[in-house]
Structure formats: C-alpha cells, structure tokens
C-alpha positions in Angstrom: -6.0 -11.3 -1.8 -7.9 -8.1 -2.2 -7.3 -5.4 0.5 -10.5 -4.6 2.5 -11.4 -1.7 4.8 -11.5 -2.8 8.4 -14.8 -1.4 9.7 -15.5 -3.1 13.1 -12.2 -2.8 14.9 -9.4 -0.3 15.3 -5.8 -1.0 16.0 -4.1 -0.5 19.3 -0.5 -0.7 20.7 0.2 -3.5 23.2 0.0 -0.8 26.0 -3.4 0.3 24.9 -2.7 3.5 22.9 -4.9 3.9 19.8 -3.1 3.5 16.4 -6.0 3.7 14.0 -9.8 4.2 14.3 -12.1 1.6 12.7 -12.3 2.0 8.9 -9.1 4.1 8.6 -7.0 1.7 6.6 -7.0 -0.9 3.9 -5.9 -4.4 5.2 -4.5 -7.4 3.5 -1.2 -8.6 5.0 -0.4 -5.2 6.4 -2.4 -2.1 7.2 -2.1 0.5 4.4 -2.8 4.1 5.4 -3.1 7.1 3.0 -1.6 9.8 5.2 0.1 10.5 8.5 -2.8 12.6 9.8 -5.0 9.5 9.9 -3.0 7.9 12.7 -4.0 8.5 16.3 -1.1 7.9 18.8 1.8 7.2 16.4 5.2 9.0 16.3 7.4 9.4 13.3 11.0 9.6 14.5 14.0 10.7 12.4 14.3 8.4 9.3 17.0 6.0 8.2 17.9 6.7 4.6 14.5 7.1 2.8 12.6 5.1 5.5 10.8 6.4 8.6 9.6 3.9 11.1 6.4 4.3 13.0 6.5 4.1 16.9 4.0 4.4 19.7 3.7 8.2 20.5 3.1 7.4 24.2 5.9 4.9 25.0 8.0 5.0 21.9 7.8 1.2 21.5 8.4 0.3 17.9 8.7 -0.1 15.1 5.0 -0.9 14.4 5.3 0.0 10.8 7.2 2.1 8.2 6.9 4.9 5.7 9.0 5.4 2.5 9.8 9.1 2.1 9.5 8.6 -1.7 5.7 8.1 -1.4 4.2 10.8 0.8 0.8 9.0 1.0 1.7 5.4 1.8 2.2 4.1 5.3 2.4 0.4 6.3 1.5 -1.0 9.7 2.8 -4.4 10.7 -0.4 -6.1 11.9 1.6 -8.6 14.1 2.9 -5.7 16.1 -0.5 -4.2 17.0 -3.8 -5.6 18.3 -7.4 -5.1 17.2 -10.0 -3.5 19.5 
C-alpha cells in the first residue's frame, strides 16, 4: 500500500487536543511525520534506550506513537490511538 498525504482531516487526541494539522503526514498503516516541529500538542518525554514515545502534551496520555533517536526525521503515530477531525 502506497503512503498518501491526508488532506481533509487532522489527527486529535481522545481528549480533543490537536496532534497534526491536515496534510502534515504520510499515512499508510501509521502516520509518518518528517520532524518534531510538525506536531501540534505532542510531548516527547525522556526516551527508553534509543526510542522516545510520543504523548499528549496537555494530559500526558500515551503513548500515541514513537521516534527512534537514530533517525532524526522519522516519527510514527499509531492511528488507532488518535482520531480524525
């Protein structure tokens, strides 16, 4: 399955906080984001080994995705942990 850019809907936390604006990520089975500055209300707590998990910056619910510290420009969002606008 080819990844596509999601243009019509953004992603939100279950509590309503914005994760990504429409068109900000590539989507296939997970949302793939090119850099941490693209996220809206997402926190990046201290990592475990070479992995950092993504959490809601408002309520700290998580993880909603992860980032491998070996690749500075690749972040994955678990689509089943967020909802579309």
